[in-house]
OpenMM code with the backbone's topology and positions (N, CA, C; nanometers):
from openmm import Vec3, app, unit

residues = "MET PHE ILE LYS ARG PHE ILE PHE LEU ILE VAL GLY MET MET ALA LEU ALA ILE ASN ILE LYS ALA ASN ILE GLN HIS SER ASN PHE GLU ARG MET LEU THR VAL HIS LYS THR ALA THR CYS GLY CYS CYS LYS MET TRP VAL LYS HIS ALA GLU GLU ASN GLY PHE LYS ALA MET ILE GLN ASP HIS GLN ASN LEU GLU MET ILE LYS ASP SER TYR ASN ILE LYS PRO GLU TYR ARG SER CYS HIS THR SER VAL SER ASN SER GLY HIS VAL PHE GLU GLY HIS ILE PRO THR LYS TYR VAL ASP LYS PHE LEU SER GLU ASN HIS PRO ASN ALA ILE GLY LEU ALA VAL PRO GLY MET PRO LEU GLY SER PRO GLY MET GLU TYR LYS ASP ARG PHE THR PRO TYR ASP VAL LEU ILE LEU PHE LYS ASP GLY THR SER LYS VAL TYR ALA LYS LEU GLY ASN LYS ILE PHE SER".split()
positions = [
    Vec3(6.2454, 6.0399, -8.9489),
    Vec3(6.1253, 6.0524, -8.8691),
    Vec3(6.0652, 6.1927, -8.8816),
    Vec3(6.1506, 6.2950, -8.8709),
    Vec3(6.1048, 6.4332, -8.8830),
    Vec3(6.0454, 6.4583, -9.0211),
    Vec3(6.1098, 6.4063, -9.1243),
    Vec3(6.0624, 6.4277, -9.2620),
    Vec3(5.9254, 6.3624, -9.2814),
    Vec3(5.9054, 6.2424, -9.2267),
    Vec3(5.7750, 6.1762, -9.2388),
    Vec3(5.6650, 6.2598, -9.1724),
    Vec3(5.6935, 6.3117, -9.0531),
    Vec3(5.5952, 6.3959, -8.9842),
    Vec3(5.5679, 6.5233, -9.0630),
    Vec3(5.6735, 6.5796, -9.1177),
    Vec3(5.6597, 6.7021, -9.1956),
    Vec3(5.5728, 6.6774, -9.3189),
    Vec3(5.5999, 6.5687, -9.3897),
    Vec3(5.5216, 6.5341, -9.5092),
    Vec3(5.3759, 6.5077, -9.4692),
    Vec3(5.3556, 6.4335, -9.3603),
    Vec3(5.2205, 6.4059, -9.3120),
    Vec3(5.1474, 6.5359, -9.2790),
    Vec3(5.2164, 6.6275, -9.2140),
    Vec3(5.1583, 6.7573, -9.1795),
    Vec3(5.1203, 6.8356, -9.3052),
    Vec3(5.2086, 6.8383, -9.4040),
    Vec3(5.1822, 6.9105, -9.5295),
    Vec3(5.0627, 6.8493, -9.6022),
    Vec3(5.0590, 6.7166, -9.6123),
    Vec3(4.9479, 6.6492, -9.6804),
    Vec3(4.8165, 6.6783, -9.6070),
    Vec3(4.8187, 6.6743, -9.4750),
    Vec3(4.6990, 6.7046, -9.3963),
    Vec3(4.6510, 6.8469, -9.4179),
    Vec3(4.7445, 6.9413, -9.4216),
    Vec3(4.7077, 7.0813, -9.4438),
    Vec3(4.6506, 7.1011, -9.5833),
    Vec3(4.7052, 7.0306, -9.6815),
    Vec3(4.6535, 7.0417, -9.8186),
    Vec3(4.5105, 6.9864, -9.8256),
    Vec3(4.4872, 6.8729, -9.7600),
    Vec3(4.3528, 6.8143, -9.7597),
    Vec3(4.2534, 6.9085, -9.6926),
    Vec3(4.2948, 6.9698, -9.5830),
    Vec3(4.2089, 7.0656, -9.5141),
    Vec3(4.1782, 7.1855, -9.6036),
    Vec3(4.2791, 7.2365, -9.6720),
    Vec3(4.2601, 7.3516, -9.7611),
    Vec3(4.1643, 7.3170, -9.8750),
    Vec3(4.1777, 7.1979, -9.9305),
    Vec3(4.0885, 7.1548, -10.0393),
    Vec3(3.9451, 7.1444, -9.9877),
    Vec3(3.9274, 7.0890, -9.8680),
    Vec3(3.7942, 7.0763, -9.8089),
    Vec3(3.7325, 7.2131, -9.7824),
    Vec3(3.8101, 7.3059, -9.7290),
    Vec3(3.7601, 7.4414, -9.7033),
    Vec3(3.7196, 7.5084, -9.8337),
    Vec3(3.8033, 7.4949, -9.9376),
    Vec3(3.7719, 7.5556, -10.0670),
    Vec3(3.6429, 7.4961, -10.1246),
    Vec3(3.6265, 7.3651, -10.1131),
    Vec3(3.5054, 7.3005, -10.1645),
    Vec3(3.3819, 7.3501, -10.0904),
    Vec3(3.3926, 7.3661, -9.9579),
    Vec3(3.2788, 7.4169, -9.8805),
    Vec3(3.2448, 7.5599, -9.9184),
    Vec3(3.3460, 7.6430, -9.9406),
    Vec3(3.3226, 7.7815, -9.9820),
    Vec3(3.2554, 7.7848, -10.1187),
    Vec3(3.3043, 7.7023, -10.2115),
    Vec3(3.2438, 7.6992, -10.3448),
    Vec3(3.0994, 7.6515, -10.3369),
    Vec3(3.0720, 7.5508, -10.2512),
    Vec3(2.9352, 7.5017, -10.2355),
    Vec3(2.8463, 7.6122, -10.1787),
    Vec3(2.8965, 7.6847, -10.0782),
    Vec3(2.8191, 7.7937, -10.0189),
    Vec3(2.7886, 7.9011, -10.1219),
    Vec3(2.8887, 7.9380, -10.2024),
    Vec3(2.8667, 8.0392, -10.3060),
    Vec3(2.7668, 7.9890, -10.4092),
    Vec3(2.7753, 7.8603, -10.4431),
    Vec3(2.6825, 7.7995, -10.5380),
    Vec3(2.5395, 7.8117, -10.4853),
    Vec3(2.5189, 7.7800, -10.3578),
    Vec3(2.3858, 7.7845, -10.2983),
    Vec3(2.3359, 7.9268, -10.2773),
    Vec3(2.4244, 8.0228, -10.2671),
    Vec3(2.3832, 8.1605, -10.2386),
    Vec3(2.3493, 8.2375, -10.3667),
    Vec3(2.3290, 8.1672, -10.4757),
    Vec3(2.2846, 8.2263, -10.6012),
    Vec3(2.1375, 8.1920, -10.6193),
    Vec3(2.0548, 8.2942, -10.6387),
    Vec3(1.9116, 8.2739, -10.6575),
    Vec3(1.8675, 8.3323, -10.7909),
    Vec3(1.7855, 8.2590, -10.8624),
    Vec3(1.7165, 8.3130, -10.9788),
    Vec3(1.5809, 8.3611, -10.9286),
    Vec3(1.5544, 8.4897, -10.9465),
    Vec3(1.4311, 8.5493, -10.8950),
    Vec3(1.3373, 8.5770, -11.0120),
    Vec3(1.2237, 8.5087, -11.0124),
    Vec3(1.1203, 8.5268, -11.1146),
    Vec3(1.0188, 8.6265, -11.0601),
    Vec3(0.9964, 8.7354, -11.1348),
    Vec3(0.9059, 8.8412, -11.0904),
    Vec3(0.8512, 8.9140, -11.2120),
    Vec3(0.7598, 9.0078, -11.1892),
    Vec3(0.7151, 9.0951, -11.2976),
    Vec3(0.8042, 9.2192, -11.2989),
    Vec3(0.8128, 9.2833, -11.4125),
    Vec3(0.9027, 9.3985, -11.4278),
    Vec3(0.8613, 9.5174, -11.3421),
    Vec3(0.7348, 9.5273, -11.3099),
    Vec3(0.6851, 9.6469, -11.2410),
    Vec3(0.6718, 9.6315, -11.0898),
    Vec3(0.7041, 9.5176, -11.0348),
    Vec3(0.6816, 9.4933, -10.8918),
    Vec3(0.7925, 9.5552, -10.8068),
    Vec3(0.7585, 9.6611, -10.7355),
    Vec3(0.8551, 9.7307, -10.6507),
    Vec3(0.8941, 9.6525, -10.5270),
    Vec3(0.7992, 9.5798, -10.4668),
    Vec3(0.8329, 9.5054, -10.3454),
    Vec3(0.9266, 9.3891, -10.3769),
    Vec3(0.9160, 9.3328, -10.4972),
    Vec3(1.0091, 9.2272, -10.5387),
    Vec3(1.1510, 9.2829, -10.5477),
    Vec3(1.1628, 9.4028, -10.6037),
    Vec3(1.2946, 9.4671, -10.6126),
    Vec3(1.3520, 9.4909, -10.4740),
    Vec3(1.2662, 9.5284, -10.3787),
    Vec3(1.3118, 9.5511, -10.2414),
    Vec3(1.3535, 9.4195, -10.1748),
    Vec3(1.2829, 9.3098, -10.2056),
    Vec3(1.3226, 9.1807, -10.1497),
    Vec3(1.4580, 9.1386, -10.2066),
    Vec3(1.4802, 9.1612, -10.3356),
    Vec3(1.6100, 9.1301, -10.3965),
    Vec3(1.7197, 9.2102, -10.3271),
    Vec3(1.6933, 9.3361, -10.2990),
    Vec3(1.7904, 9.4194, -10.2268),
    Vec3(1.8212, 9.3579, -10.0902),
    Vec3(1.7182, 9.3135, -10.0189),
    Vec3(1.7353, 9.2458, -9.8896),
    Vec3(1.8243, 9.1219, -9.9065),
    Vec3(1.7975, 9.0426, -10.0091),
    Vec3(1.8763, 8.9210, -10.0323),
    Vec3(2.0224, 8.9550, -10.0607),
    Vec3(2.0443, 9.0537, -10.1462),
    Vec3(2.1816, 9.0915, -10.1813),
    Vec3(2.2554, 9.1521, -10.0621),
    Vec3(2.1868, 9.2281, -9.9803),
    Vec3(2.2490, 9.2850, -9.8600),
    Vec3(2.2865, 9.1769, -9.7592),
    Vec3(2.2267, 9.0601, -9.7726),
    Vec3(2.2557, 8.9487, -9.6836),
    Vec3(2.3382, 8.8395, -9.7517),
    Vec3(2.4113, 8.8772, -9.8561),
    Vec3(2.5105, 8.7882, -9.9153),
    Vec3(2.4659, 8.7011, -10.0302),
    Vec3(2.3422, 8.7127, -10.0730),
    Vec3(2.2967, 8.6344, -10.1880),
    Vec3(2.3251, 8.7104, -10.3163),
    Vec3(2.3469, 8.6359, -10.4227),
    Vec3(2.3557, 8.6941, -10.5559),
    Vec3(2.2241, 8.6591, -10.6246),
    Vec3(2.1661, 8.7573, -10.6915),
    Vec3(2.0357, 8.7362, -10.7541),
    Vec3(2.0440, 8.7593, -10.9038),
    Vec3(1.9921, 8.6642, -10.9784),
    Vec3(1.9752, 8.6801, -11.1221),
    Vec3(1.8252, 8.7016, -11.1435),
    Vec3(1.7904, 8.8174, -11.1954),
    Vec3(1.6500, 8.8557, -11.2109),
    Vec3(1.5977, 8.8101, -11.3465),
    Vec3(1.4797, 8.7503, -11.3460),
    Vec3(1.4094, 8.7168, -11.4694),
    Vec3(1.2679, 8.7735, -11.4589),
    Vec3(1.2402, 8.8724, -11.5435),
    Vec3(1.1070, 8.9329, -11.5455),
    Vec3(1.0159, 8.8548, -11.6399),
    Vec3(0.8926, 8.8356, -11.5974),
    Vec3(0.7933, 8.7596, -11.6739),
    Vec3(0.6617, 8.8359, -11.6747),
    Vec3(0.5836, 8.8138, -11.7783),
    Vec3(0.4483, 8.8685, -11.7803),
    Vec3(0.3519, 8.7753, -11.7081),
    Vec3(0.3778, 8.6450, -11.7156),
    Vec3(0.2899, 8.5465, -11.6529),
    Vec3(0.3704, 8.4616, -11.5547),
    Vec3(0.3568, 8.4911, -11.4273),
    Vec3(0.4284, 8.4142, -11.3250),
    Vec3(0.3585, 8.2834, -11.2898),
    Vec3(0.2316, 8.2723, -11.3231),
    Vec3(0.1571, 8.1510, -11.2877),
    Vec3(0.2211, 8.0269, -11.3504),
    Vec3(0.2670, 8.0385, -11.4742),
    Vec3(0.3315, 7.9247, -11.5404),
    Vec3(0.4602, 7.8860, -11.4678),
    Vec3(0.5358, 7.9853, -11.4213),
    Vec3(0.6589, 7.9589, -11.3461),
    Vec3(0.6238, 7.8859, -11.2167),
    Vec3(0.5279, 7.9384, -11.1437),
    Vec3(0.4879, 7.8789, -11.0162),
    Vec3(0.4336, 7.7374, -11.0371),
    Vec3(0.3546, 7.7177, -11.1432),
    Vec3(0.3044, 7.5839, -11.1758),
    Vec3(0.4197, 7.4877, -11.2032),
    Vec3(0.5214, 7.5352, -11.2743),
    Vec3(0.6329, 7.4472, -11.3108),
    Vec3(0.7130, 7.4014, -11.1886),
    Vec3(0.7080, 7.4790, -11.0807),
    Vec3(0.7770, 7.4410, -10.9566),
    Vec3(0.6811, 7.3800, -10.8536),
    Vec3(0.5588, 7.3503, -10.8962),
    Vec3(0.4577, 7.2863, -10.8108),
    Vec3(0.4248, 7.3664, -10.6849),
    Vec3(0.4194, 7.4980, -10.7001),
    Vec3(0.3793, 7.5840, -10.5886),
    Vec3(0.2278, 7.6010, -10.5967),
    Vec3(0.1581, 7.5444, -10.5005),
    Vec3(0.0119, 7.5494, -10.5003),
    Vec3(-0.0361, 7.6934, -10.4799),
    Vec3(-0.1526, 7.7273, -10.5349),
    Vec3(-0.2032, 7.8649, -10.5264),
    Vec3(-0.2085, 7.9225, -10.3845),
    Vec3(-0.2385, 7.8407, -10.2858),
    Vec3(-0.2503, 7.8926, -10.1489),
    Vec3(-0.1164, 7.9320, -10.0866),
    Vec3(-0.0057, 7.8964, -10.1514),
    Vec3(0.1271, 7.9307, -10.1002),
    Vec3(0.1923, 8.0445, -10.1786),
    Vec3(0.1266, 8.0975, -10.2769),
    Vec3(0.1890, 8.1912, -10.3705),
    Vec3(0.1984, 8.3338, -10.3183),
    Vec3(0.2962, 8.4033, -10.3765),
    Vec3(0.3193, 8.5442, -10.3481),
    Vec3(0.3544, 8.6109, -10.4802),
    Vec3(0.4222, 8.7236, -10.4747),
    Vec3(0.4482, 8.8005, -10.5965),
    Vec3(0.5762, 8.7607, -10.6694),
    Vec3(0.6663, 8.6876, -10.6052),
    Vec3(0.7875, 8.6442, -10.6752),
    Vec3(0.8283, 8.5054, -10.6276),
    Vec3(0.9018, 8.4367, -10.7130),
    Vec3(0.9510, 8.3024, -10.6845),
    Vec3(1.1009, 8.3016, -10.7075),
    Vec3(1.1758, 8.2633, -10.6052),
    Vec3(1.3211, 8.2520, -10.6172),
    Vec3(1.3576, 8.1046, -10.6170),
    Vec3(1.4597, 8.0707, -10.6953),
    Vec3(1.5022, 7.9317, -10.7067),
    Vec3(1.6527, 7.9255, -10.6858),
    Vec3(1.6954, 7.8370, -10.5955),
    Vec3(1.8389, 7.8188, -10.5714),
    Vec3(1.8980, 7.7304, -10.6803),
    Vec3(2.0299, 7.7266, -10.6867),
    Vec3(2.0966, 7.6416, -10.7852),
    Vec3(2.0684, 7.4938, -10.7614),
    Vec3(2.0308, 7.4582, -10.6391),
    Vec3(1.9973, 7.3187, -10.6098),
    Vec3(1.8522, 7.2863, -10.6464),
    Vec3(1.7773, 7.3882, -10.6935),
    Vec3(1.6401, 7.3659, -10.7372),
    Vec3(1.5343, 7.3895, -10.6314),
    Vec3(1.5736, 7.4333, -10.5128),
    Vec3(1.4753, 7.4638, -10.4085),
    Vec3(1.4088, 7.5981, -10.4375),
    Vec3(1.2799, 7.6062, -10.4073),
    Vec3(1.2042, 7.7288, -10.4328),
    Vec3(1.1837, 7.8058, -10.3028),
    Vec3(1.1832, 7.9377, -10.3169),
    Vec3(1.1603, 8.0279, -10.2049),
    Vec3(1.0575, 8.1297, -10.2523),
    Vec3(0.9346, 8.1054, -10.2116),
    Vec3(0.8199, 8.1807, -10.2618),
    Vec3(0.7887, 8.2979, -10.1700),
    Vec3(0.8000, 8.4183, -10.2243),
    Vec3(0.7573, 8.5356, -10.1508),
    Vec3(0.8631, 8.6008, -10.0646),
    Vec3(0.8153, 8.6755, -9.9670),
    Vec3(0.8983, 8.7666, -9.8872),
    Vec3(0.9599, 8.6969, -9.7655),
    Vec3(1.0399, 8.5954, -9.7911),
    Vec3(1.1050, 8.5173, -9.6856),
    Vec3(1.2302, 8.5903, -9.6381),
    Vec3(1.2456, 8.6110, -9.5075),
    Vec3(1.3729, 8.6646, -9.4588),
    Vec3(1.4864, 8.5689, -9.4968),
    Vec3(1.5954, 8.6242, -9.5471),
    Vec3(1.7022, 8.5384, -9.5996),
    Vec3(1.7677, 8.4519, -9.4939),
    Vec3(1.7555, 8.4858, -9.3665),
    Vec3(1.8149, 8.3977, -9.2653),
    Vec3(1.7471, 8.2609, -9.2684),
    Vec3(1.6197, 8.2548, -9.3086),
    Vec3(1.5510, 8.1264, -9.3189),
    Vec3(1.5880, 8.0534, -9.4477),
    Vec3(1.6177, 8.1270, -9.5525),
    Vec3(1.6683, 8.0646, -9.6755),
    Vec3(1.8025, 7.9987, -9.6446),
    Vec3(1.8920, 8.0723, -9.5778),
    Vec3(2.0221, 8.0168, -9.5376),
    Vec3(2.0050, 7.8919, -9.4518),
    Vec3(1.9199, 7.9027, -9.3519),
    Vec3(1.8981, 7.7902, -9.2598),
    Vec3(1.8474, 7.6684, -9.3362),
    Vec3(1.7476, 7.6888, -9.4218),
    Vec3(1.6916, 7.5783, -9.4998),
    Vec3(1.7990, 7.5127, -9.5863),
    Vec3(1.8795, 7.5936, -9.6539),
    Vec3(1.9821, 7.5393, -9.7434),
    Vec3(2.0911, 7.4643, -9.6679),
    Vec3(2.1083, 7.4928, -9.5403),
    Vec3(2.2106, 7.4231, -9.4617),
    Vec3(2.1580, 7.2931, -9.4013),
    Vec3(2.0289, 7.2695, -9.4132),
    Vec3(1.9662, 7.1512, -9.3551),
    Vec3(1.9344, 7.0489, -9.4641),
    Vec3(1.8962, 6.9303, -9.4199),
    Vec3(1.8589, 6.8236, -9.5123),
    Vec3(1.7076, 6.8021, -9.5045),
    Vec3(1.6395, 6.8347, -9.6127),
    Vec3(1.4943, 6.8161, -9.6216),
    Vec3(1.4640, 6.7409, -9.7516),
    Vec3(1.4810, 6.6088, -9.7533),
    Vec3(1.4684, 6.5342, -9.8794),
    Vec3(1.3308, 6.5405, -9.9440),
    Vec3(1.2252, 6.5628, -9.8672),
    Vec3(1.0902, 6.5667, -9.9244),
    Vec3(1.0373, 6.7075, -9.9445),
    Vec3(1.1225, 6.8072, -9.9242),
    Vec3(1.0781, 6.9465, -9.9349),
    Vec3(1.1182, 7.0069, -10.0689),
    Vec3(1.0326, 7.0965, -10.1190),
    Vec3(1.0684, 7.1714, -10.2402),
    Vec3(1.1201, 7.3096, -10.2053),
    Vec3(1.0939, 7.3564, -10.0817),
    Vec3(1.1430, 7.4877, -10.0422),
    Vec3(1.0579, 7.5509, -9.9340),
    Vec3(1.0616, 7.6839, -9.9299),
    Vec3(0.9896, 7.7621, -9.8295),
    Vec3(0.8956, 7.8609, -9.8971),
    Vec3(0.7965, 7.9065, -9.8222),
    Vec3(0.7037, 8.0070, -9.8753),
    Vec3(0.6539, 8.0981, -9.7639),
    Vec3(0.6340, 8.2233, -9.8008),
    Vec3(0.5564, 8.3183, -9.7212),
    Vec3(0.4404, 8.3586, -9.8119),
    Vec3(0.3236, 8.2954, -9.7928),
    Vec3(0.2097, 8.3266, -9.8787),
    Vec3(0.1658, 8.4723, -9.8650),
    Vec3(0.1157, 8.5262, -9.9736),
    Vec3(0.0683, 8.6642, -9.9731),
    Vec3(0.1834, 8.7627, -9.9638),
    Vec3(0.1555, 8.8761, -9.9079),
    Vec3(0.2557, 8.9831, -9.8984),
    Vec3(0.2425, 9.0502, -9.7620),
    Vec3(0.2886, 8.9834, -9.6545),
    Vec3(0.2690, 9.0371, -9.5195),
    Vec3(0.3393, 9.1710, -9.4980),
    Vec3(0.2672, 9.2636, -9.4434),
    Vec3(0.3211, 9.3960, -9.4141),
    Vec3(0.4351, 9.3835, -9.3132),
    Vec3(0.5490, 9.4437, -9.3458),
    Vec3(0.6653, 9.4400, -9.2586),
    Vec3(0.7647, 9.3310, -9.2913),
    Vec3(0.7286, 9.2390, -9.3807),
    Vec3(0.8245, 9.1360, -9.4230),
    Vec3(0.9273, 9.2010, -9.5159),
    Vec3(1.0430, 9.1357, -9.5397),
    Vec3(1.1445, 9.1974, -9.6262),
    Vec3(1.0867, 9.2342, -9.7633),
    Vec3(1.1003, 9.3605, -9.7993),
    Vec3(1.0448, 9.4112, -9.9240),
    Vec3(0.9069, 9.4722, -9.9083),
    Vec3(0.8435, 9.4456, -9.7959),
    Vec3(0.7084, 9.4964, -9.7691),
    Vec3(0.7075, 9.5912, -9.6489),
    Vec3(0.8219, 9.6524, -9.6222),
    Vec3(0.8320, 9.7434, -9.5085),
    Vec3(0.7497, 9.8699, -9.5334),
    Vec3(0.6823, 9.9145, -9.4293),
    Vec3(0.6095, 10.0414, -9.4342),
    Vec3(0.6096, 10.0998, -9.2934),
    Vec3(0.6871, 10.2070, -9.2777),
    Vec3(0.7036, 10.2714, -9.1470),
    Vec3(0.7405, 10.1644, -9.0448),
    Vec3(0.6742, 10.1634, -8.9308),
    Vec3(0.7051, 10.0622, -8.8298),
    Vec3(0.5954, 9.9562, -8.8202),
    Vec3(0.5145, 9.9461, -8.9238),
    Vec3(0.4026, 9.8514, -8.9223),
    Vec3(0.4516, 9.7103, -8.9509),
    Vec3(0.3883, 9.6143, -8.8846),
    Vec3(0.4266, 9.4745, -8.8998),
    Vec3(0.3058, 9.3851, -8.8746),
    Vec3(0.2861, 9.2891, -8.9629),
    Vec3(0.1828, 9.1879, -8.9470),
    Vec3(0.2520, 9.0541, -8.9230),
    Vec3(0.2289, 8.9872, -8.8103),
    Vec3(0.2913, 8.8563, -8.7869),
    Vec3(0.2560, 8.7583, -8.8996),
    Vec3(0.3506, 8.6716, -8.9320),
    Vec3(0.3285, 8.5745, -9.0389),
    Vec3(0.4130, 8.4510, -9.0161),
    Vec3(0.3826, 8.3465, -9.0924),
    Vec3(0.4564, 8.2207, -9.0853),
    Vec3(0.5384, 8.2005, -9.2115),
    Vec3(0.6546, 8.1398, -9.1935),
    Vec3(0.7324, 8.0866, -9.3053),
    Vec3(0.6975, 7.9385, -9.3099),
    Vec3(0.6523, 7.8921, -9.4247),
    Vec3(0.6108, 7.7526, -9.4402),
    Vec3(0.7168, 7.6731, -9.5140),
    Vec3(0.7309, 7.5470, -9.4774),
    Vec3(0.8121, 7.4552, -9.5573),
    Vec3(0.7141, 7.3803, -9.6479),
    Vec3(0.7461, 7.3759, -9.7765),
    Vec3(0.6601, 7.3117, -9.8765),
    Vec3(0.7162, 7.1749, -9.9109),
    Vec3(0.6283, 7.0764, -9.9167),
    Vec3(0.6700, 6.9401, -9.9462),
    Vec3(0.6265, 6.8979, -10.0864),
    Vec3(0.6948, 6.7978, -10.1391),
    Vec3(0.6688, 6.7485, -10.2747),
    Vec3(0.5251, 6.7018, -10.2930),
    Vec3(0.4627, 6.6527, -10.1866),
    Vec3(0.3252, 6.6029, -10.1982),
    Vec3(0.2201, 6.7143, -10.1939),
    Vec3(0.2652, 6.8413, -10.1898),
    Vec3(0.1731, 6.9548, -10.1914),
    Vec3(0.1328, 7.0051, -10.0543),
    Vec3(0.1780, 6.9378, -9.9494),
    Vec3(0.1457, 6.9822, -9.8141),
    Vec3(0.2508, 7.0811, -9.7640),
    Vec3(0.2222, 7.1371, -9.6476),
    Vec3(0.3163, 7.2307, -9.5864),
    Vec3(0.3060, 7.2193, -9.4353),
    Vec3(0.4033, 7.2766, -9.3673),
    Vec3(0.3926, 7.2950, -9.2226),
    Vec3(0.4711, 7.4202, -9.1868),
    Vec3(0.4464, 7.4712, -9.0679),
    Vec3(0.5143, 7.5934, -9.0248),
    Vec3(0.6619, 7.5630, -9.0006),
    Vec3(0.7467, 7.6402, -9.0652),
    Vec3(0.8919, 7.6306, -9.0500),
    Vec3(0.9392, 7.7333, -8.9473),
    Vec3(0.8792, 7.8517, -8.9486),
    Vec3(0.9128, 7.9581, -8.8531),
    Vec3(0.7923, 8.0495, -8.8362),
    Vec3(0.7711, 8.0962, -8.7143),
    Vec3(0.6655, 8.1937, -8.6845),
    Vec3(0.7328, 8.3271, -8.6583),
    Vec3(0.6906, 8.4291, -8.7311),
    Vec3(0.7474, 8.5619, -8.7112),
    Vec3(0.6437, 8.6511, -8.6456),
    Vec3(0.6708, 8.6851, -8.5216),
    Vec3(0.5801, 8.7698, -8.4466),
    Vec3(0.6309, 8.9113, -8.4330),
    Vec3(0.7561, 8.9327, -8.4777),
    Vec3(0.8127, 9.0680, -8.4748),
    Vec3(0.9101, 9.0839, -8.5900),
    Vec3(0.9565, 9.2041, -8.6102),
    Vec3(1.0373, 9.2375, -8.7283),
    Vec3(1.1865, 9.2182, -8.6993),
    Vec3(1.2301, 9.0933, -8.6963),
    Vec3(1.3721, 9.0622, -8.6810),
    Vec3(1.4082, 8.9700, -8.7967),
    Vec3(1.4814, 9.0230, -8.8943),
    Vec3(1.5104, 8.9458, -9.0146),
    Vec3(1.6471, 8.8806, -9.0128),
    Vec3(1.7487, 8.9489, -8.9620),
    Vec3(1.8828, 8.8917, -8.9745),
    Vec3(1.9444, 8.8644, -8.8409),
] * unit.nanometer
topology = app.Topology()
chain = topology.addChain("A")
for resn in residues:
    res = topology.addResidue(resn, chain)
    for name in ("N", "CA", "C"):
        topology.addAtom(name, app.Element.getBySymbol(name[0]), res)
């Protein structure tokens, strides 16, 4: 009887360990972003720094023409910014999005969404910091049909 319980306990612990390892590997997989930007964009470099400081790994790809990249991911012109990040799952993150929203989005199920966007380059967003200045902005969720809706409203400078 004791041996059966012991074996059951060991098998259960092994299954739990395998599940934890799989979740960690999935999280690491999702926390890798390919960042498409131009070589000279300083605010893009600052956004990458923000992402890396918050646990993301970034693979940088510099391009002369970002419009083709944005077109290939179906990011409409009204949602565009200076850089486009793509997760390993294929979701796009356009512009200066605080990484806490990237994390939140990746942990949720949005079957009709292509990703998130912060259109333009709002002053005070990650990578666009200047002194204590801040312009309120919205993080949008982008859908496959080209529409969007507000995912988060940022009225103050709290990123993480």
